[in-house]
C-alpha positions, 0 to 999 in steps of 0.5 A, spaced: 808 907 830 807 906 823 804 911 818 797 911 817 795 908 810 791 913 806 787 911 800 787 917 794 782 916 788 785 915 782 781 920 778 782 927 776 776 929 780 780 930 787 785 935 784 782 940 788 784 937 794 790 933 792 794 938 788 796 941 794 800 935 796 802 934 789 806 940 789 808 940 796 804 946 798 801 942 804 804 935 807 801 929 810 805 924 814 802 918 811 803 912 806 798 913 800 795 908 796 792 911 789 786 906 786 779 906 783 773 907 788 771 900 788 778 898 790 779 903 796 772 901 798 775 894 799 781 896 802 778 900 807 773 895 809 778 890 810 783 894 814 788 894 809 787 902 809 786 906 815 782 912 811 780 914 804 776 917 800 770 912 798 764 911 795 758 914 798 754 908 798 760 904 801 760 909 807 752 909 808 753 901 808 758 901 813 757 907 818 758 902 824 765 902 822 767 908 819 766 916 821 767 922 816 774 925 816 773 932 817 767 935 812 770 932 806 766 930 800 765 930 793 758 933 791 754 936 786 748 940 785 746 937 778 749 935 772 756 932 774 759 930 767 763 924 770 757 919 772 754 918 766 749 913 763 751 912 755 745 909 751 743 909 744 735 909 747 732 913 752 733 910 759 725 909 760 726 904 754 731 900 758 727 895 761 730 888 761 736 891 757 743 889 759 747 895 761 755 894 762 757 897 769 764 899 770 768 895 775 771 901 778 764 904 781 760 903 787 756 910 788 755 910 780 752 903 780 748 904 786 745 911 783 744 908 776 740 903 780 736 908 784 734 912 778 732 907 773 729 902 778 726 908 783 725 913 778 724 910 771 720 904 774 724 899 770 728 893 771 735 892 767 740 887 767 747 889 769 753 886 767 760 888 770 765 889 765 773 892 765 772 897 759 765 900 760 768 906 755 769 900 749 762 898 750 759 905 750 763 906 744 760 900 740 753 903 741 751 899 747 748 901 754 754 903 759 755 906 766 761 910 766 765 914 771 771 918 773 776 920 767 772 915 762 766 919 763 769 925 761 772 922 755 766 919 753 763 926 753 767 927 747 767 921 743 759 919 744 753 922 741 751 927 745 744 925 744 746 918 748 749 921 754 745 922 760 748 925 766 746 921 773 747 927 777 742 931 773 737 926 773 738 925 781 737 933 782 731 933 777 728 927 781 729 929 788 731 936 788 737 934 792 745 935 792 748 928 790 754 926 794 759 921 790 764 920 795 766 921 802 773 922 806 772 917 812 776 913 817 775 907 820 772 908 827 777 904 831 783 907 828 780 914 830 779 912 837 786 909 837 790 914 834 786 921 834 792 925 834 794 922 827 787 922 824 786 929 826 793 931 823 791 928 817 784 931 817 787 938 818 792 937 812 786 935 807 782 941 809 788 946 808 789 942 802 782 943 800 783 951 801 789 951 797 785 948 791 780 953 792 784 959 792 789 957 786 784 954 781 788 955 776 794 951 779 789 945 780 787 946 772 794 946 770 795 939 774 788 936 771 790 938 764 797 935 765 794 928 768 788 928 763 789 933 757 782 936 756 781 943 754 782 948 760 775 950 759 772 943 760 776 943 767 773 950 769 766 948 768 767 941 771 770 943 777 765 949 778 760 943 778 763 939 784 763 941 791 768 938 796 764 940 803 759 936 806 755 941 808 747 941 810 745 941 803 750 935 801 748 931 808 741 932 806 742 929 799 746 923 802 741 921 807 736 921 801 740 916 798 741 912 804 734 912 805 733 910 797 738 904 798 735 902 804 728 901 801 731 898 795 735 893 799 728 891 803 724 890 797 730 885 794 729 881 800 
């Protein structure tokens, strides 16, 4: 029987879960593919991966094909630091404007559209680019996620940076779920023992990361060298359990996405 094929997000935000595997504190008998969210979404959707951490929007759109892997997610109750709209003018003034969106994102792009079109009631134009950070540094509107967003906070004027997690919380009062660990439904049915073993390893790795946050921050600093204080703040904002609060926010996001899709028809 071949090993399960597992997709790992290529961002520092998974350090509280993945560091345990990197240092050998927890093991998993899987083949690991590391990539950006949009690519992992595509690989899981095509069946080239069996399980992965995927964008919440992808999970919501493919619930008939996917099931959650344990209760693992990436969520936040407000400002998240790593999903940003960088714009020289306030978001309310972007009606008809062109916004560059990173090719790496799915949930971030969906959240941007929900916030701008649902909350601000504006209709920008979106263009996908390879290097959204370069666009932002040139003083043009851009969506940045993950590590590039962390960099942007240090190089873009603070008055131009809008945290979409903060906007979501102020608008809805809910948590926002950015990613969900999921497994293909057919794989879960055919290989329940292997899926259970992977889920157990991930849960143990998350617990290890919670108990050894200093080790997690060491790993994050080695990967993307920011001041430790940034990571102390960053990881304090993120939650990795799909609890009741996170599930409520996920359902709210799904309802808004469905409403936007219906309106576009």
